[in-house]
C-alpha positions as CSV (number, residue, x, y, z in Angstrom):
1,M,17.0,-2.5,-4.2
2,K,14.5,0.5,-4.0
3,I,12.9,-0.9,-0.9
4,L,16.3,-1.6,0.7
5,L,17.4,2.0,0.0
6,F,14.2,3.3,1.6
7,L,14.6,1.2,4.7
8,V,18.2,2.3,5.2
9,S,17.3,5.9,4.6
10,L,14.8,5.8,7.5
11,F,17.5,5.8,10.1
12,S,20.8,6.5,8.3
13,V,20.3,9.2,5.7
14,N,23.6,10.9,6.5
15,I,25.5,7.7,6.2
16,M,24.0,6.8,2.8
17,D,24.9,10.3,1.6
18,A,28.5,10.0,2.7
19,V,29.5,6.5,1.5
20,D,28.9,4.2,-1.3
21,R,28.7,0.9,0.7
22,L,28.6,-0.1,4.3
23,T,29.9,-3.4,5.7
24,I,29.9,-4.9,9.1
25,P,33.4,-6.4,9.9
26,E,33.6,-10.1,10.8
27,N,34.8,-9.4,14.4
28,V,31.8,-7.2,15.0
29,L,29.4,-9.9,13.9
30,I,31.0,-12.4,16.3
31,S,31.4,-10.2,19.4
32,K,28.4,-7.9,19.1
33,G,26.0,-9.0,16.4
34,L,25.1,-12.6,17.2
35,D,25.9,-13.0,20.9
36,V,23.2,-14.0,23.3
37,A,22.7,-10.6,24.8
38,F,22.2,-9.0,21.4
39,V,19.7,-11.6,20.3
40,A,17.9,-11.2,23.7
41,R,17.6,-7.5,23.2
42,F,16.2,-8.0,19.7
43,A,13.7,-10.5,21.1
44,L,12.7,-8.0,23.8
45,F,12.3,-5.2,21.1
46,L,10.0,-7.5,19.1
47,A,8.0,-8.2,22.3
48,V,7.6,-4.5,23.1
49,L,6.7,-3.6,19.6
50,L,4.2,-6.5,19.1
51,G,2.7,-6.2,22.6
52,G,2.4,-2.4,22.4
53,T,0.9,-2.5,18.9
54,L,-1.7,-5.1,20.0
55,F,-2.4,-3.3,23.3
56,F,-3.0,0.2,21.7
57,G,-5.0,-1.4,18.9
58,K,-7.4,-2.9,21.4
59,I,-7.6,0.2,23.6
60,L,-8.2,2.6,20.7
61,K,-10.9,0.2,19.3
62,K,-12.6,0.1,22.7
63,L,-12.4,3.8,23.4
64,F,-12.9,5.3,20.0
65,R,-14.3,2.3,18.0
66,L,-11.2,2.7,15.8
67,P,-10.7,-0.3,13.4
68,V,-8.1,-2.7,14.7
69,I,-5.8,-2.0,11.8
70,A,-6.0,1.8,12.2
71,G,-5.5,1.3,15.9
72,Q,-2.4,-0.8,15.5
73,I,-0.9,1.8,13.1
74,T,-1.7,4.5,15.6
75,G,-0.1,2.3,18.3
76,G,3.1,2.2,16.2
77,I,3.1,6.0,16.0
78,I,2.7,6.1,19.8
79,L,5.6,3.7,20.3
80,G,7.7,5.6,17.7
81,P,9.6,8.9,17.9
82,S,6.4,10.9,18.0
83,L,5.7,10.0,21.6
84,I,7.2,7.1,23.6
85,N,10.2,6.4,21.2
86,I,11.1,2.9,22.3
87,K,14.3,3.0,20.2
88,Q,15.7,5.4,22.8
89,F,15.3,3.0,25.7
90,A,18.7,2.4,27.2
91,I,18.6,-1.3,26.8
92,F,18.2,-0.9,23.0
93,Q,21.0,1.7,22.7
94,E,24.2,-0.3,22.8
95,P,26.1,0.9,19.7
96,L,27.3,-1.3,16.8
97,K,30.2,-0.4,14.5
98,L,29.7,-0.1,10.8
99,V,32.8,0.3,8.7
100,D,33.1,1.7,5.2
101,S,35.0,-0.9,3.3
102,V,36.5,1.7,1.0
103,T,37.7,4.5,3.4
104,Q,37.7,2.3,6.6
105,Q,35.8,5.1,8.3
106,V,33.9,3.8,11.3
107,Y,30.2,4.7,12.0
108,L,28.3,3.9,15.1
109,L,24.7,2.6,14.9
110,S,22.6,1.9,17.9
111,S,21.1,-1.5,18.3
112,S,17.6,-0.1,18.1
113,D,18.3,1.2,14.6
114,L,19.3,-2.2,13.5
115,F,16.3,-3.7,15.2
116,I,14.0,-1.3,13.3
117,F,15.8,-2.1,10.1
118,V,15.2,-5.8,10.5
119,V,11.5,-5.3,11.4
120,L,11.0,-3.0,8.4
121,L,12.9,-5.5,6.2
122,I,10.6,-8.4,7.4
123,S,7.5,-6.2,6.9
124,A,8.6,-5.2,3.4
125,A,9.7,-8.6,2.2
126,L,7.5,-11.1,4.1
127,T,4.4,-9.5,5.6
128,V,3.3,-7.5,2.6
129,S,4.1,-10.5,0.4
130,Y,1.9,-12.8,2.6
131,L,-0.9,-10.3,2.5
132,L,-0.9,-10.1,-1.3
133,W,-0.3,-13.8,-1.6
134,I,-3.5,-14.5,0.4
135,A,-5.4,-11.8,-1.6
136,G,-4.3,-13.6,-4.8
137,H,-5.2,-17.0,-3.3
138,E,-8.7,-15.8,-2.5
139,T,-9.2,-14.2,-5.9
140,D,-11.4,-15.8,-8.5
141,I,-10.1,-14.7,-11.9
142,K,-13.6,-14.9,-13.4
143,D,-14.8,-12.4,-10.9
144,I,-11.8,-10.1,-11.7
145,L,-12.7,-10.3,-15.4
146,K,-16.3,-9.2,-14.5
147,V,-15.0,-6.0,-13.0
148,G,-12.1,-5.7,-15.4
149,V,-13.3,-2.6,-17.3
150,T,-14.2,-0.8,-14.1
151,A,-10.9,-1.8,-12.4
152,T,-8.9,-0.7,-15.4
153,G,-10.7,2.7,-15.5
154,A,-10.3,3.2,-11.8
155,G,-6.6,2.2,-11.9
156,I,-5.7,4.6,-14.7
157,L,-7.9,7.5,-13.4
158,G,-6.8,6.8,-9.8
159,A,-3.1,7.3,-10.9
160,L,-3.7,10.4,-13.0
161,M,-6.1,12.2,-10.7
162,P,-3.7,12.7,-7.7
163,I,-1.1,14.1,-10.1
164,G,-3.5,16.6,-11.7
165,M,-5.2,17.6,-8.5
166,L,-2.0,18.0,-6.5
167,V,-0.3,20.2,-9.3
168,A,-3.5,22.3,-9.4
169,V,-3.8,22.7,-5.6
170,E,-0.1,23.6,-5.2
171,Y,-0.2,26.1,-8.0
172,L,-3.3,27.8,-6.5
173,L,-2.3,27.8,-2.8
174,W,1.5,27.8,-2.8
175,P,2.8,29.0,-6.2
176,S,6.1,30.1,-4.8
177,S,6.8,27.1,-2.6
178,F,6.4,24.3,-5.1
179,S,8.0,24.0,-8.5
180,L,6.3,22.1,-11.4
181,V,8.9,19.3,-11.0
182,S,8.3,18.8,-7.3
183,S,4.5,19.1,-7.7
184,I,4.5,16.3,-10.4
185,G,6.9,14.3,-8.3
186,M,4.7,14.5,-5.2
187,G,1.7,13.6,-7.4
188,L,3.6,10.5,-8.5
189,I,4.1,9.6,-4.8
190,F,0.4,9.5,-4.3
191,A,-0.5,7.8,-7.7
192,A,0.0,4.2,-6.6
193,T,-2.4,2.5,-4.1
194,S,-1.0,0.4,-1.3
195,V,-3.3,-2.6,-1.6
196,S,-1.8,-4.4,1.5
197,I,-3.7,-2.1,4.0
198,P,-7.2,-2.6,2.5
199,V,-6.5,-6.2,1.8
200,A,-5.6,-6.8,5.4
201,M,-8.9,-5.3,6.5
202,L,-10.9,-7.1,3.8
203,V,-9.3,-10.4,4.8
204,A,-9.9,-9.7,8.5
205,Q,-13.6,-8.8,8.0
206,K,-14.1,-11.6,5.4
207,K,-15.1,-9.2,2.7
208,M,-12.9,-10.5,-0.1
209,H,-15.9,-12.0,-1.9
210,L,-17.5,-8.6,-2.6
211,K,-17.5,-7.1,-6.0
212,T,-15.8,-3.9,-4.6
213,S,-12.9,-6.0,-3.2
214,K,-12.2,-7.8,-6.4
215,A,-12.3,-4.4,-8.3
216,T,-9.9,-3.0,-5.7
217,L,-7.4,-5.8,-6.3
218,G,-7.5,-5.3,-10.1
219,A,-7.4,-1.5,-9.9
220,A,-4.5,-1.5,-7.4
221,I,-2.4,-3.7,-9.6
222,I,-3.2,-1.6,-12.6
223,D,-2.4,1.7,-11.0
224,D,0.8,0.2,-9.5
225,I,1.9,-0.7,-13.0
226,F,0.7,2.7,-14.4
227,A,2.5,4.6,-11.6
228,V,5.8,2.9,-12.5
229,V,5.2,3.7,-16.2
230,L,4.5,7.3,-15.3
231,L,7.7,7.4,-13.1
232,S,9.7,6.2,-16.1
233,I,8.1,8.9,-18.4
234,F,8.9,11.5,-15.7
235,N,12.5,10.3,-15.5
236,I,12.8,10.6,-19.3
237,C,11.4,14.2,-19.1
238,L,14.0,15.1,-16.4
239,Q,16.8,13.5,-18.5
240,T,15.8,15.5,-21.6
241,G,15.5,18.8,-19.8
242,I,11.8,19.3,-20.5
243,F,11.3,20.7,-17.0
244,G,13.8,23.5,-17.4
245,G,17.1,21.7,-17.3
246,H,16.5,19.5,-14.2
247,T,18.5,16.4,-15.2
248,A,18.7,14.4,-12.0
249,S,17.9,10.7,-12.6
250,V,15.1,9.2,-10.4
251,G,15.6,5.6,-11.4
252,H,17.8,3.1,-13.1
253,S,16.0,2.9,-16.4
254,I,15.4,5.8,-18.7
255,N,14.2,3.9,-21.7
256,L,10.4,3.6,-21.5
257,P,10.0,0.8,-24.2
258,V,12.7,-1.3,-22.5
259,S,10.9,-0.8,-19.1
260,L,7.6,-1.9,-20.7
261,G,9.3,-4.9,-22.3
262,Y,10.7,-6.1,-19.0
263,M,7.2,-5.7,-17.4
264,L,5.6,-7.7,-20.2
265,A,8.3,-10.4,-20.0
266,A,7.8,-10.7,-16.3
267,F,4.1,-11.2,-16.7
268,I,4.7,-13.9,-19.4
269,L,7.1,-15.7,-17.2
270,F,4.8,-15.5,-14.2
271,F,1.9,-17.0,-16.3
272,L,3.9,-19.7,-17.9
273,F,5.4,-21.0,-14.6
274,G,2.2,-20.5,-12.6
275,H,-0.2,-22.0,-15.1
276,Y,1.9,-24.9,-16.5
277,V,4.8,-25.8,-14.1
278,L,3.4,-25.1,-10.6
279,P,0.4,-27.5,-10.8
280,K,2.7,-30.3,-11.9
281,I,5.0,-29.7,-9.0
282,T,2.2,-29.7,-6.4
283,R,0.7,-32.8,-7.9
284,W,4.1,-34.5,-7.6
285,F,4.2,-33.5,-4.0
286,Q,0.8,-35.1,-3.4
287,Q,1.6,-38.3,-5.4
288,K,4.9,-38.8,-3.5
289,D,3.3,-38.2,-0.1
290,Y,5.3,-35.0,0.3
291,L,2.3,-33.0,1.5
292,H,4.4,-31.3,4.2
293,L,6.4,-29.5,1.4
294,I,3.5,-27.8,-0.2
295,A,3.4,-24.9,2.3
296,P,7.2,-24.3,2.3
297,F,7.2,-24.4,-1.5
298,A,4.4,-21.8,-1.6
299,N,6.8,-19.5,0.4
300,I,9.6,-20.2,-2.0
301,V,7.4,-19.4,-5.0
302,M,6.0,-16.3,-3.3
303,M,9.5,-14.9,-2.5
304,A,10.7,-15.7,-6.1
305,Y,7.7,-13.9,-7.6
306,F,8.2,-11.0,-5.3
307,A,11.9,-10.7,-6.2
308,G,11.3,-11.3,-9.9
309,A,8.7,-8.5,-10.1
310,E,10.9,-6.0,-8.3
311,L,14.3,-6.9,-9.8
312,F,13.5,-8.1,-13.2
313,G,10.0,-6.8,-14.2
314,G,10.5,-3.2,-12.8
315,L,7.2,-3.7,-10.8
316,A,6.6,-3.5,-7.1
317,G,7.3,-6.9,-5.5
318,I,3.8,-7.0,-4.1
319,T,2.5,-7.4,-7.6
320,G,4.5,-10.6,-8.0
321,A,3.4,-11.9,-4.6
322,Y,-0.2,-11.4,-5.7
323,F,0.2,-13.4,-8.8
324,A,2.0,-16.1,-6.9
325,G,-1.1,-16.6,-4.7
326,L,-3.4,-16.4,-7.7
327,F,-1.6,-19.2,-9.5
328,Y,-1.0,-21.3,-6.3
329,K,-4.7,-21.4,-5.7
330,G,-5.3,-23.6,-8.7
331,A,-2.3,-25.8,-7.8
332,D,-3.1,-26.3,-4.1
333,T,-6.7,-27.3,-4.2
334,S,-6.7,-28.5,-0.6
335,H,-5.5,-25.0,0.6
336,R,-2.7,-26.5,2.7
337,A,-0.4,-23.5,2.2
338,E,-3.1,-21.0,3.1
339,K,-4.0,-22.8,6.3
340,T,-0.4,-22.9,7.3
341,I,0.4,-19.2,6.5
342,S,-2.7,-17.4,7.6
343,P,-2.5,-18.0,11.4
344,Y,1.0,-16.8,11.9
345,L,0.4,-13.8,9.5
346,N,-2.6,-12.6,11.4
347,S,-1.3,-13.1,14.9
348,V,2.4,-11.9,14.5
349,L,3.5,-10.6,11.2
350,L,0.5,-8.3,10.5
351,P,0.7,-6.4,13.8
352,L,4.4,-6.0,13.4
353,F,3.9,-4.7,9.9
354,L,1.2,-2.2,11.0
355,G,3.3,-1.1,14.0
356,S,6.4,-0.6,11.9
357,I,4.4,1.9,9.8
358,G,4.0,4.1,12.8
359,L,7.7,3.8,13.7
360,Q,8.7,5.4,10.4
361,V,7.5,8.9,11.1
362,D,8.2,11.6,13.7
363,I,5.2,13.9,13.5
364,S,6.5,16.1,16.3
365,V,9.0,17.7,13.9
366,L,6.3,19.3,11.8
367,T,5.3,22.9,12.3
368,L,1.7,24.1,12.3
369,G,2.1,25.4,8.7
370,Q,3.5,22.0,7.6
371,W,0.6,20.3,9.3
372,G,-1.7,22.5,7.3
373,V,0.0,21.5,4.1
374,A,-0.2,17.8,5.1
375,C,-3.9,18.1,5.8
376,V,-4.5,19.6,2.3
377,F,-2.4,16.9,0.7
378,L,-4.4,14.3,2.7
379,L,-7.7,15.7,1.4
380,V,-6.3,15.7,-2.2
381,A,-5.0,12.1,-1.8
382,M,-8.4,10.9,-0.5
383,I,-10.7,12.9,-2.9
384,S,-8.6,12.0,-6.0
385,K,-9.0,8.3,-5.5
386,I,-12.7,8.4,-4.6
387,V,-13.4,10.7,-7.6
388,G,-11.4,8.4,-9.9
389,C,-13.3,5.3,-8.7
390,Y,-16.7,7.0,-8.9
391,A,-15.9,8.1,-12.5
392,A,-15.0,4.5,-13.4
393,T,-18.2,3.1,-11.9
394,I,-20.4,5.7,-13.6
395,L,-18.8,4.9,-16.9
396,A,-19.3,1.2,-16.2
397,N,-23.0,1.8,-15.5
398,L,-23.5,3.9,-18.6
399,S,-21.7,1.5,-20.9
400,G,-22.9,-1.7,-19.3
401,T,-25.4,-4.2,-20.7
402,K,-28.6,-5.4,-18.9
403,N,-26.7,-8.5,-17.7
404,S,-23.7,-6.5,-16.3
405,A,-23.6,-5.7,-12.6
406,H,-24.8,-2.2,-11.6
407,W,-22.6,-0.1,-9.3
408,S,-24.5,1.7,-6.5
409,W,-23.2,5.0,-5.0
410,L,-22.3,3.1,-1.8
411,E,-20.3,0.5,-3.7
412,G,-18.5,3.4,-5.4
413,F,-17.7,4.9,-2.0
414,I,-16.4,1.6,-0.7
415,F,-14.4,1.0,-3.9
416,G,-12.9,4.5,-3.7
417,S,-12.2,4.2,0.1
418,S,-10.3,1.0,-0.4
419,M,-8.0,2.7,-2.9
420,I,-7.0,5.6,-0.6
421,A,-4.2,4.0,1.2
422,R,-0.7,4.6,-0.1
423,G,2.3,2.7,1.2
424,E,5.2,0.6,-0.2
425,V,5.3,2.0,-3.7
426,G,4.6,5.6,-2.6
427,L,7.3,5.4,0.0
428,V,9.8,4.0,-2.5
429,I,9.0,6.7,-5.0
430,A,9.3,9.4,-2.3
431,T,12.7,8.1,-1.3
432,I,14.0,8.0,-4.9
433,L,12.7,11.5,-5.6
434,N,14.2,12.8,-2.3
435,G,17.6,11.3,-3.2
436,A,17.5,12.8,-6.6
437,A,16.6,16.3,-5.1
438,V,13.3,16.4,-7.0
439,I,11.6,17.1,-3.7
440,T,13.1,18.7,-0.5
441,Q,13.6,17.0,2.8
442,E,10.7,19.0,4.2
443,Q,8.4,17.9,1.4
444,Y,9.6,14.3,1.8
445,I,8.6,14.3,5.5
446,I,5.2,15.8,4.7
447,C,4.6,13.1,2.0
448,V,5.6,10.3,4.4
449,V,3.2,11.7,7.0
450,V,0.4,11.9,4.5
451,I,1.0,8.3,3.4
452,V,0.8,7.1,7.0
453,L,-2.4,9.1,7.5
454,T,-4.0,7.6,4.4
455,T,-3.3,4.1,5.9
456,I,-5.2,5.2,9.0
457,A,-8.0,6.8,7.0
458,T,-8.6,3.8,4.8
459,P,-9.8,1.3,7.5
460,I,-11.9,4.0,9.1
461,M,-13.7,4.9,5.8
462,L,-14.1,1.2,4.9
463,S,-15.6,0.5,8.3
464,I,-18.1,3.4,7.7
465,G,-18.9,2.0,4.2
466,F,-19.3,-1.6,5.4
467,A,-21.5,-0.4,8.3
468,M,-23.7,1.5,5.9
469,Q,-23.8,-1.5,3.6
470,D,-24.8,-3.8,6.4
471,A,-27.5,-1.4,7.6
472,E,-28.8,-1.2,4.0
473,A,-28.8,-5.0,3.8
474,E,-30.7,-5.2,7.0
475,A,-33.2,-2.6,5.9
476,S,-33.6,-4.5,2.6
477,E,-34.2,-7.7,4.5
478,L,-36.9,-6.0,6.5
479,E,-38.5,-4.7,3.3
480,E,-38.4,-8.2,1.8
481,D,-40.6,-9.4,4.7
482,Y,-43.2,-6.6,4.4
483,I,-46.8,-7.9,4.3
484,L,-49.9,-5.8,3.3
485,N,-53.3,-7.3,3.7
486,L,-56.0,-5.5,1.7
487,G,-58.7,-7.8,3.0
488,V,-62.0,-8.8,1.3
489,F,-63.7,-6.6,-1.2
490,N,-67.4,-7.0,-0.8
491,T,-68.6,-4.4,-3.4
492,F,-66.3,-5.3,-6.3
493,G,-65.8,-8.9,-5.2
494,T,-62.4,-10.2,-4.0
495,S,-61.7,-12.3,-7.1
496,Q,-62.8,-9.5,-9.4
497,M,-60.5,-7.0,-7.6
498,F,-57.6,-9.5,-7.9
499,N,-58.2,-9.8,-11.6
500,I,-58.4,-6.0,-11.9
501,I,-55.1,-5.6,-10.1
502,L,-53.4,-8.1,-12.4
503,G,-54.9,-6.4,-15.5
504,I,-53.5,-3.0,-14.4
505,I,-50.1,-4.6,-13.8
506,D,-50.1,-6.4,-17.2
507,Q,-50.9,-3.0,-18.9
508,N,-47.5,-1.8,-17.6
509,K,-44.9,-3.1,-20.1
510,S,-42.1,-3.0,-17.4
511,L,-44.1,-5.4,-15.1
512,H,-44.8,-9.0,-15.7
513,S,-46.8,-11.4,-13.5
514,N,-46.6,-15.1,-13.3
515,V,-49.8,-16.7,-11.7
516,Q,-49.7,-20.1,-9.9
517,L,-52.1,-22.1,-7.8
518,S,-51.0,-23.4,-4.4
519,E,-53.2,-25.0,-1.7
520,G,-56.4,-23.2,-2.8
521,R,-54.6,-19.8,-3.1
522,M,-53.8,-17.9,-6.3
523,I,-50.3,-16.4,-6.2
524,A,-49.1,-13.8,-8.7
525,S,-45.3,-13.3,-8.7
526,L,-44.0,-10.1,-10.2
527,E,-40.7,-10.7,-12.0
528,G,-37.8,-8.5,-10.8
529,Q,-39.9,-6.8,-8.1
530,N,-39.7,-9.4,-5.3
531,V,-43.4,-9.0,-4.8
532,K,-46.2,-11.6,-4.5
533,I,-49.9,-10.9,-4.8
534,I,-51.9,-13.6,-3.1
535,L,-55.6,-14.3,-3.4
536,T,-56.8,-16.2,-0.3
537,P,-60.5,-17.2,0.1
538,G,-60.6,-16.4,3.8
539,E,-58.3,-13.4,4.1
540,G,-58.7,-11.6,0.8
541,I,-55.9,-10.1,-1.2
542,I,-52.4,-10.0,0.4
543,F,-49.2,-8.3,-0.9
544,E,-45.9,-9.8,0.3
545,G,-42.3,-8.8,-0.4
546,N,-40.3,-5.5,-0.9
547,R,-42.1,-2.7,0.9
548,K,-41.0,0.1,-1.5
549,N,-42.1,-1.9,-4.5
550,I,-45.4,-2.7,-2.9
551,E,-46.1,0.9,-2.0
552,N,-45.3,1.9,-5.6
553,L,-47.7,-0.8,-6.9
554,I,-50.5,0.3,-4.6
555,K,-50.0,3.9,-5.8
556,M,-50.2,2.9,-9.4
557,I,-53.3,0.7,-8.8
558,K,-55.1,3.6,-7.0
559,T,-54.3,6.0,-9.8
560,S,-55.5,3.6,-12.4
561,I,-58.8,2.8,-10.6
562,A,-59.4,6.4,-9.8
563,S,-59.0,7.3,-13.4
564,E,-61.5,4.7,-14.4
565,I,-64.0,5.7,-11.8
566,S,-63.7,9.4,-12.7
567,R,-65.2,8.6,-16.1
568,L,-68.6,8.0,-14.3
569,T,-68.9,11.7,-13.7
570,H,-69.2,12.5,-17.4
């Protein structure tokens, strides 16, 4: 219901404010809604949107090396009211009649508005669900548990940091323009991460196996849940007048324990059905030679989980879709459903989804001052998530054991960058708060613009992070192949020098060597250093492996030998 209200509000805010319910009369459906010309216009609209999104995505990638996903979102903005505004094309403007069933008052709605509504509805219900379903399908629960502490910390801090930072920034820069209530409300808008945007990029670039990707999935789910909990708490505070008598309701539930109970019940039901019932059904399909039903049934389960999370559990529907994919992975071991869903998702639904994001915002209506506010909000939205993720990774490194995975600064950057995008949950919260007069219409537009900008910034920052990671990996591979030939030692004797080197290494408690004989050569492997010291009769002493570690070893050996020789002067 929250998503439906948001979609309707995008093009008919005045209508929603004026009436309680809108219906399309039966005669309109027959004469205008489902005739051949109307369907043809809708098909043309989809073709223009899909073709334009793909075209601008390719052009922007070629000209500015913009990631395809960011380019397709920008393509949607170009096609939207900000520039081309395809909804104003004459062929898409034939009006439809909407009648209030209570007052019988007639409203006119252009065909393009209905087309956009359908595209947004498909994007909200299908595309986002498919993205999260695939993310869940590619998730190994064991890997999630390995980053569970880090993901939990990042999810909680990532939800709290935007609220705290936005309240502080608004108080310092615009104390007279933003109230405490609106500041907290806008902080809540940026609390939840839209996992669908980074997941789309991670899937496209085949990065879902990375530790940072698994942490992103866990953290995004946690901060989604936490944001909903914070919204419930905020609603209770409004109802009780804690913020100076503002009593507008921003949601259906004002009882926090009841909300948490519904969430817990939803998770239990998801687990019971997914773990116990779903595998039996898929096995029955296989035994009865109904393999063609596995993929359709996956869609049914995905939609049911999506609806259950949204309508019953009080969660975002995407959370339910993620768990549907997670459980279906164990049931569909042959991956039939994924092989059926993925091609159509990547070629059609995903570009439509990304293009529809750009159609939602008219950036031309913002003044220069409002753009300044939006830029500040964008920086806060980005920095708050990155700082929250860095803090979580630092705590994980400090509290981790020797066997636990260490987080590098680059992994922290990639993790934080993948959490920047806001989307479905943020837009829903923004619409609810705007309807409850917690934020003004101007603030609502700014928040929507910032949400769209974060979806563009995320793929760009992830591309930078992955490029740095790939460069680091290539440099590491080069270092692994480093060879240093010390040659033959005529004065000391090559064998004696080899033994001296091993003796110096063994004196260092942090270094341990393992000596082996192979084809007349003596090879000493240093544990944990990726370095081999080889004694070859003809070539002398050779160091192979990581360049940096070899250079550190040579420096240590030189210092030790120089210290021994210096004693001859006494």
